C-alpha positions as CSV (number, residue, x, y, z in Angstrom):
1,M,10.6,-4.0,-22.3
2,P,10.8,-7.4,-20.5
3,T,13.9,-7.9,-18.4
4,K,17.1,-8.8,-20.2
5,A,18.0,-11.3,-17.5
6,D,18.7,-14.9,-18.4
7,T,15.4,-16.6,-17.5
8,S,16.2,-19.9,-19.5
9,K,16.7,-21.9,-16.4
10,F,13.7,-20.4,-14.6
11,D,10.4,-22.3,-14.6
12,P,7.5,-19.9,-13.9
13,A,5.2,-22.9,-13.5
14,G,7.4,-24.6,-10.9
15,P,7.9,-23.7,-7.2
16,G,9.4,-20.3,-6.7
17,D,12.9,-20.2,-5.3
18,P,12.5,-19.4,-1.6
19,H,16.0,-18.1,-1.6
20,G,15.3,-15.8,-4.6
21,S,13.6,-12.4,-4.6
22,V,9.9,-11.8,-4.0
23,F,7.6,-14.4,-5.6
24,G,10.7,-16.6,-5.9
25,L,11.8,-14.6,-9.0
26,P,15.5,-14.7,-10.0
27,F,15.8,-11.0,-10.9
28,T,18.2,-8.4,-9.4
29,E,17.2,-4.9,-8.8
30,D,18.9,-3.7,-12.0
31,E,17.1,-6.3,-14.0
32,S,13.7,-5.4,-12.7
33,S,11.0,-3.0,-13.8
34,V,9.3,-3.0,-10.4
35,V,11.3,-2.5,-7.3
36,L,9.6,-3.1,-3.9
37,L,10.8,-1.3,-0.9
38,P,10.1,-3.0,2.4
39,V,9.5,-0.6,5.3
40,P,9.2,-2.5,8.6
41,W,7.8,0.3,10.7
42,E,5.1,0.4,13.2
43,A,5.9,3.1,15.8
44,T,2.5,4.8,15.8
45,T,0.3,1.7,15.7
46,S,-2.6,2.5,18.1
47,Y,-4.2,-1.0,18.6
48,G,-2.8,-4.3,17.4
49,R,0.9,-4.5,16.5
50,G,2.7,-6.7,14.0
51,A,2.8,-4.5,10.8
52,A,6.5,-4.3,11.0
53,R,6.6,-8.0,10.3
54,G,4.5,-7.6,7.3
55,P,7.1,-7.2,4.6
56,A,8.8,-10.5,5.8
57,A,5.5,-12.4,5.9
58,I,4.6,-11.3,2.4
59,R,7.9,-12.2,1.0
60,G,7.9,-15.5,2.9
61,A,4.5,-16.5,1.5
62,S,5.1,-15.1,-2.1
63,P,7.1,-18.0,-3.7
64,Q,4.0,-20.3,-3.7
65,L,1.9,-18.1,-6.0
66,D,1.3,-19.1,-9.6
67,L,2.8,-16.4,-11.7
68,F,0.5,-16.9,-14.7
69,D,-2.0,-13.9,-14.7
70,L,-5.4,-15.3,-15.3
71,E,-7.0,-11.8,-15.2
72,L,-4.7,-10.1,-17.6
73,A,-4.0,-13.0,-20.0
74,G,-6.9,-12.1,-22.2
75,Q,-5.6,-8.5,-22.3
76,G,-2.1,-9.4,-23.5
77,L,-0.1,-9.7,-20.2
78,A,-0.2,-13.2,-18.9
79,R,3.5,-12.9,-17.8
80,P,3.9,-9.7,-15.8
81,W,6.8,-11.5,-13.9
82,A,8.8,-11.4,-17.1
83,Y,9.3,-7.7,-16.7
84,G,11.2,-8.3,-13.5
85,I,10.0,-7.7,-10.0
86,H,12.6,-7.4,-7.1
87,M,12.2,-6.7,-3.4
88,R,15.0,-5.3,-1.5
89,A,16.3,-6.7,1.8
90,E,15.0,-4.8,4.8
91,D,17.3,-1.9,5.7
92,A,19.0,-2.3,9.1
93,R,18.6,1.4,9.9
94,V,14.9,1.2,9.5
95,Q,14.7,-1.8,11.8
96,S,16.7,0.1,14.4
97,W,14.6,3.3,14.1
98,N,11.4,1.2,14.4
99,A,12.6,-0.5,17.6
100,E,13.7,2.7,19.3
101,A,10.5,4.7,18.2
102,S,8.2,1.8,19.2
103,A,9.7,1.4,22.6
104,H,9.0,5.2,23.3
105,A,5.7,5.1,21.6
106,L,4.5,2.4,23.9
107,R,5.4,4.6,26.9
108,V,3.2,7.3,25.4
109,L,0.3,4.9,24.8
110,A,0.4,3.5,28.3
111,H,-1.4,6.6,29.6
112,D,-0.1,5.8,33.1
113,G,0.5,9.3,34.4
114,R,4.2,9.5,33.5
115,D,5.6,12.6,31.7
116,T,6.0,11.2,28.2
117,S,6.6,14.5,26.3
118,G,10.2,13.5,25.6
119,D,9.1,10.2,24.3
120,L,6.5,11.8,22.1
121,E,9.1,14.2,20.8
122,L,11.5,11.4,20.0
123,V,8.9,9.4,18.1
124,N,7.9,12.4,16.0
125,A,11.6,13.1,15.2
126,L,12.2,9.5,14.1
127,S,9.0,9.5,12.0
128,V,10.2,12.5,10.2
129,Q,13.5,10.8,9.6
130,L,11.7,7.7,8.4
131,D,9.5,9.7,5.9
132,A,12.7,11.4,4.5
133,W,14.4,8.1,4.1
134,V,11.3,6.6,2.2
135,R,11.1,9.7,0.0
136,T,14.8,9.7,-0.9
137,E,14.8,6.0,-1.7
138,A,11.7,6.3,-3.7
139,E,12.9,9.3,-5.7
140,A,16.2,7.6,-6.5
141,L,14.4,4.5,-7.9
142,L,11.9,6.7,-9.9
143,A,15.0,8.5,-11.4
144,R,16.2,5.3,-12.7
145,G,12.8,4.6,-14.4
146,K,11.6,1.9,-11.9
147,I,8.1,1.5,-10.8
148,V,8.2,1.7,-7.1
149,G,6.0,-0.1,-4.5
150,I,6.3,0.4,-0.8
151,V,5.6,-2.6,1.4
152,G,4.8,-1.7,5.0
153,G,4.7,-1.4,7.8
154,D,1.9,0.7,9.3
155,H,0.1,3.2,6.9
156,S,2.3,6.1,8.0
157,V,5.1,4.8,5.8
158,A,3.1,5.9,2.7
159,L,3.7,9.7,3.2
160,G,7.2,9.8,1.9
161,S,6.4,7.6,-1.1
162,I,3.3,9.7,-2.0
163,A,5.5,12.9,-1.7
164,A,8.1,11.4,-4.0
165,H,5.6,10.3,-6.6
166,A,3.8,13.6,-6.5
167,A,7.0,15.4,-7.2
168,R,7.6,13.2,-10.2
169,F,4.0,13.3,-11.4
170,P,2.5,16.5,-10.4
171,G,-1.3,16.6,-10.6
172,M,-1.6,12.8,-9.9
173,G,-4.5,11.3,-7.9
174,V,-4.5,8.9,-5.0
175,L,-6.8,6.0,-4.7
176,H,-6.9,5.2,-1.1
177,V,-8.4,1.8,0.0
178,D,-9.0,1.6,3.8
179,A,-11.5,1.0,6.5
180,H,-10.4,4.3,8.0
181,A,-10.2,7.8,6.6
182,D,-6.8,8.5,8.2
183,L,-7.6,12.2,8.3
184,R,-7.0,12.8,12.0
185,R,-4.6,15.5,13.1
186,A,-1.6,14.2,15.1
187,Y,-3.6,11.2,16.5
188,E,-2.6,10.5,20.1
189,G,0.1,13.2,19.7
190,F,1.9,11.5,16.9
191,E,2.4,14.0,14.0
192,R,3.1,11.2,11.5
193,S,0.5,8.7,12.9
194,H,-0.8,6.0,10.6
195,A,-4.3,7.5,11.5
196,S,-3.1,10.9,10.0
197,V,-1.4,9.9,6.8
198,L,-3.9,11.2,4.4
199,R,-4.4,14.4,6.5
200,N,-0.8,15.0,6.1
201,V,-0.9,14.3,2.4
202,V,-3.7,17.0,2.2
203,D,-1.8,19.4,4.3
204,Q,1.9,18.8,3.1
205,V,1.9,17.4,-0.4
206,D,1.2,20.0,-3.0
207,G,1.4,17.7,-6.1
208,V,-1.6,15.6,-5.3
209,A,-4.7,16.9,-7.2
210,S,-7.3,14.6,-5.6
211,I,-7.6,11.8,-3.1
212,V,-10.5,9.1,-3.7
213,Q,-11.2,7.0,-0.7
214,V,-13.0,3.7,-0.8
215,G,-14.1,1.3,1.8
216,L,-14.4,3.7,4.7
217,R,-16.6,2.4,7.4
218,D,-14.9,3.6,10.8
219,V,-14.7,7.4,10.6
220,S,-14.7,10.1,13.3
221,E,-17.1,13.0,13.1
222,E,-14.1,15.4,12.7
223,E,-12.9,13.4,9.7
224,F,-16.3,13.3,8.1
225,R,-16.6,17.0,8.4
226,F,-13.0,17.6,7.1
227,A,-13.7,15.4,4.1
228,A,-16.9,17.3,3.4
229,D,-15.1,20.6,3.5
230,T,-11.9,19.6,1.5
231,S,-12.4,19.7,-2.2
232,K,-9.7,17.4,-3.1
233,L,-11.2,14.5,-1.0
234,T,-13.9,12.3,-2.5
235,P,-14.9,9.6,0.1
236,W,-16.9,6.6,-1.0
237,Y,-18.3,5.4,2.3
238,E,-19.1,1.7,2.6
239,P,-22.7,2.1,3.7
240,A,-23.5,4.2,0.6
241,L,-21.7,1.7,-1.7
242,R,-23.5,-1.2,-0.2
243,H,-26.9,0.7,-0.6
244,R,-26.1,1.2,-4.3
245,L,-25.2,-2.4,-4.7
246,G,-28.7,-3.3,-3.0
247,E,-30.4,-1.1,-5.6
248,G,-29.0,-3.4,-8.3
249,I,-26.0,-1.3,-9.5
250,G,-23.2,-3.7,-10.5
251,W,-19.8,-3.5,-8.7
252,S,-18.1,-3.0,-12.0
253,T,-20.2,0.0,-12.7
254,L,-19.5,1.4,-9.3
255,C,-15.8,1.0,-10.0
256,D,-15.9,2.8,-13.2
257,D,-17.8,5.6,-11.4
258,I,-15.1,5.7,-8.7
259,V,-12.1,5.6,-11.0
260,G,-13.8,8.2,-13.2
261,T,-13.2,10.8,-10.5
262,L,-9.5,10.3,-10.7
263,P,-6.9,12.1,-12.9
264,R,-4.9,10.2,-15.5
265,Q,-2.1,9.4,-13.3
266,V,-2.9,7.4,-10.1
267,Y,-0.9,6.4,-7.0
268,V,-2.6,3.5,-5.1
269,T,-2.3,3.4,-1.3
270,F,-3.9,0.1,0.0
271,D,-4.4,-0.6,3.6
272,V,-5.4,-4.3,4.0
273,D,-8.1,-3.4,6.6
274,G,-10.0,-2.1,3.6
275,L,-10.7,-5.8,2.9
276,D,-13.1,-8.0,4.7
277,P,-11.2,-8.9,8.0
278,T,-11.5,-12.6,7.3
279,L,-8.9,-11.9,4.6
280,C,-6.6,-10.0,6.9
281,P,-7.4,-11.1,10.5
282,G,-4.0,-10.0,11.9
283,T,-4.1,-6.4,10.9
284,G,-3.9,-3.9,13.5
285,T,-7.2,-2.3,13.3
286,P,-9.7,-4.7,11.8
287,V,-13.3,-3.5,11.2
288,P,-16.3,-5.7,10.1
289,G,-17.5,-5.2,6.5
290,G,-15.0,-4.4,3.8
291,L,-14.2,-5.4,0.2
292,S,-13.9,-9.0,-0.8
293,F,-10.6,-9.8,-2.6
294,V,-12.4,-9.9,-6.0
295,E,-14.1,-6.5,-5.4
296,A,-10.7,-5.1,-4.4
297,T,-8.9,-6.4,-7.6
298,T,-11.8,-5.4,-9.8
299,L,-11.5,-1.9,-8.5
300,L,-7.7,-1.8,-9.1
301,G,-8.3,-3.3,-12.4
302,A,-10.7,-0.6,-13.4
303,I,-7.8,1.9,-13.2
304,A,-5.9,0.1,-15.9
305,R,-9.1,-0.6,-18.0
306,S,-9.8,3.1,-18.0
307,G,-6.5,3.9,-19.7
308,R,-5.2,5.6,-16.6
309,T,-1.6,4.9,-15.4
310,I,-0.7,3.5,-12.1
311,V,2.5,5.4,-11.3
312,G,3.3,3.8,-8.0
313,F,1.7,2.1,-5.0
314,D,2.0,1.0,-1.4
315,L,0.6,-2.0,0.5
316,V,0.5,-1.6,4.3
317,E,-0.8,-2.9,7.6
318,V,-0.3,-6.7,6.7
319,A,0.4,-8.1,10.3
320,P,1.0,-11.9,10.4
321,R,-0.2,-14.0,13.2
322,E,2.0,-16.5,15.1
323,G,2.0,-19.8,13.2
324,D,-0.4,-18.6,10.4
325,E,0.7,-17.6,7.0
326,W,-2.9,-16.5,5.8
327,D,-2.3,-12.7,6.1
328,G,1.0,-13.0,4.3
329,N,-0.6,-15.2,1.6
330,V,-3.4,-12.6,0.9
331,G,-0.9,-9.7,1.1
332,A,1.4,-11.5,-1.4
333,R,-1.5,-12.0,-3.9
334,L,-2.6,-8.4,-3.5
335,L,1.0,-7.2,-4.0
336,Y,1.3,-9.4,-7.2
337,R,-1.9,-7.7,-8.6
338,L,-0.5,-4.3,-7.9
339,C,2.7,-5.0,-9.6
340,A,0.9,-6.6,-12.7
341,L,-1.6,-3.8,-13.0
342,A,1.0,-1.1,-12.7
343,L,3.0,-2.8,-15.4
344,F,-0.1,-3.3,-17.7
345,S,-1.2,0.4,-17.2
346,Q,2.4,1.4,-18.3
347,G,2.2,-0.5,-21.5
348,A,3.7,-3.8,-20.6
349,R,2.6,-6.8,-22.8
350,D,3.9,-10.3,-23.4
351,A,6.7,-10.4,-25.9
């Protein structure tokens, strides 16, 4: 059902309220069907930093979006915002954990000959604490009937959310959009590394039936072999996808093929470096190639068109550059699509 909040004074065609919630919307958490949990964490970032500023950048850019949904209007949901979307304020505890863990992680990453075993142990302990916090918060929101979206932060923040959703929706699949496979074991010694998050899902989260990976184009040999030997993993490597496109197979057809390998309930974990890096130049580990924005949203839309349900999602690795809102702008638009498609897949339609 659409939110019961009073929207009589809200103009969805006007400028969003920069002092309101995400997208300038006037909804409280209780009034919202979708609740977004910001996780400003980047302790294990291994190259460029800034992902901890991603949630704030997305929220800051979001009020200037037009809320009319041009893609879903013809399918009965032109006003997904009317179901209520709310983004929480950042939790001061997470900010503090990130500051402490990042300081010690940078000592480890300096590789300057110092004994950093204590630093590594502390980062790993704080990472476990962060995962538990994300899982607890997500589980509580799911118990209240909310659609939960995590806004990172580096990709490691997805683990707790995926675990919470898998416990709620056992047998679900994960659609993983990324330039990287994220299947490394304890990358650089960090047990909860952003480069290890899907490996941790495979090893630790029993409720996930399958993981379908799209956009992969920067993969180690170890990850390639692990994926080949792990039945629940289905990687769609970018060179192979581009070859099929070159043979004249349409992108929509490929999307249907990709989605067809997923179970009926799907969690989406979306690393923005899966996109063409001109769309996310500030992200920590950009890789040439990648999906266009339309290719990405077509892929996400194929989940809903197939009759599958998007049970939850995360958007990670948005890292704003100084004085440039482009990364936040693209992140906000992608976040609105994820919210809208999750709502649509769960039966939301215009009143």
